Legacy VTK file of the C-alpha trace (Angstrom):
# vtk DataFile Version 3.0
C-alpha trace
ASCII
DATASET POLYDATA
POINTS 102 float
-147.561 37.109 -64.482
-150.079 35.791 -66.998
-153.448 37.438 -67.363
-156.634 35.379 -67.416
-156.929 35.586 -71.224
-153.427 34.200 -71.696
-154.125 31.379 -69.230
-157.438 30.571 -70.945
-155.798 30.548 -74.379
-153.064 28.229 -73.075
-155.677 25.763 -71.814
-157.639 25.728 -75.054
-154.482 25.534 -77.177
-154.131 22.019 -75.763
-157.308 21.009 -77.625
-156.336 22.578 -80.970
-154.308 19.791 -82.527
-155.354 16.404 -83.891
-152.446 14.584 -82.231
-153.166 16.141 -78.835
-156.812 15.086 -79.134
-155.624 11.552 -79.943
-153.332 11.633 -76.906
-156.231 12.700 -74.686
-158.345 9.884 -76.124
-155.598 7.398 -75.214
-155.286 8.811 -71.699
-159.029 8.436 -71.049
-158.403 4.822 -70.061
-155.724 5.761 -67.524
-152.060 6.555 -67.182
-149.836 5.718 -70.152
-146.088 5.580 -70.582
-144.622 7.985 -73.133
-143.254 4.956 -74.988
-146.804 3.644 -75.483
-148.029 7.028 -76.739
-145.053 7.203 -79.086
-145.848 3.754 -80.451
-149.557 4.496 -80.963
-149.130 7.938 -82.556
-146.353 7.010 -84.954
-144.567 10.350 -84.423
-140.984 11.152 -83.485
-139.937 11.512 -79.852
-139.322 15.293 -80.207
-142.819 15.712 -81.696
-144.381 13.791 -78.819
-142.390 15.882 -76.325
-143.695 19.066 -77.955
-147.318 17.896 -77.664
-146.870 16.680 -74.102
-145.319 19.992 -73.051
-148.365 21.872 -74.360
-150.762 19.426 -72.653
-148.847 19.575 -69.359
-148.383 23.371 -69.454
-152.143 23.719 -69.909
-152.760 21.659 -66.782
-154.961 19.189 -68.676
-152.322 16.430 -68.393
-149.842 15.673 -65.643
-146.678 13.660 -65.954
-144.365 11.760 -63.652
-140.938 10.336 -64.360
-140.252 6.664 -63.760
-136.783 5.553 -64.762
-136.064 6.964 -68.203
-139.734 7.226 -69.202
-142.459 9.727 -68.450
-145.927 8.511 -67.561
-148.908 10.732 -68.310
-152.509 10.957 -67.179
-155.390 13.384 -67.444
-155.478 15.821 -64.548
-158.948 15.990 -63.003
-158.198 19.515 -61.714
-157.119 20.599 -65.213
-160.163 18.965 -66.771
-162.503 20.692 -64.327
-160.811 24.048 -64.898
-161.216 23.706 -68.685
-164.888 22.771 -68.325
-165.497 25.725 -65.997
-163.744 28.150 -68.352
-165.680 26.890 -71.373
-168.928 27.403 -69.502
-167.902 30.890 -68.340
-166.847 32.162 -71.759
-169.855 30.742 -73.598
-172.583 31.463 -71.054
-175.107 34.047 -72.194
-175.369 37.163 -70.094
-178.388 39.457 -70.430
-176.692 42.295 -68.562
-174.771 44.609 -70.864
-172.116 46.734 -69.202
-171.012 48.344 -72.456
-172.093 51.995 -72.724
-172.703 51.655 -76.476
-175.879 49.661 -75.786
-177.630 52.562 -74.028
LINES 1 103
102 0 1 2 3 4 5 6 7 8 9 10 11 12 13 14 15 16 17 18 19 20 21 22 23 24 25 26 27 28 29 30 31 32 33 34 35 36 37 38 39 40 41 42 43 44 45 46 47 48 49 50 51 52 53 54 55 56 57 58 59 60 61 62 63 64 65 66 67 68 69 70 71 72 73 74 75 76 77 78 79 80 81 82 83 84 85 86 87 88 89 90 91 92 93 94 95 96 97 98 99 100 101
């Protein structure tokens, strides 16, 4: 079972690569076939598969198979989870629970 830090890191790992950011930009306009992403990115199929696995494992992107191709889109649930986590980990908290501050 993953702890919350591992899950959070997995989500934000999806945003830590230039190609994955480009993929997300392309998916902003709706679902895209893997063949279209492959064409636009100018990467090999194994490289695209690697990036899509990270994006899908994070929950930010979801995929569905149609024939021999995968079709991908941004997951609204994954997007909302990432936004919530970013807010939680960056929100200031005036209450210190650490004994060293006393």
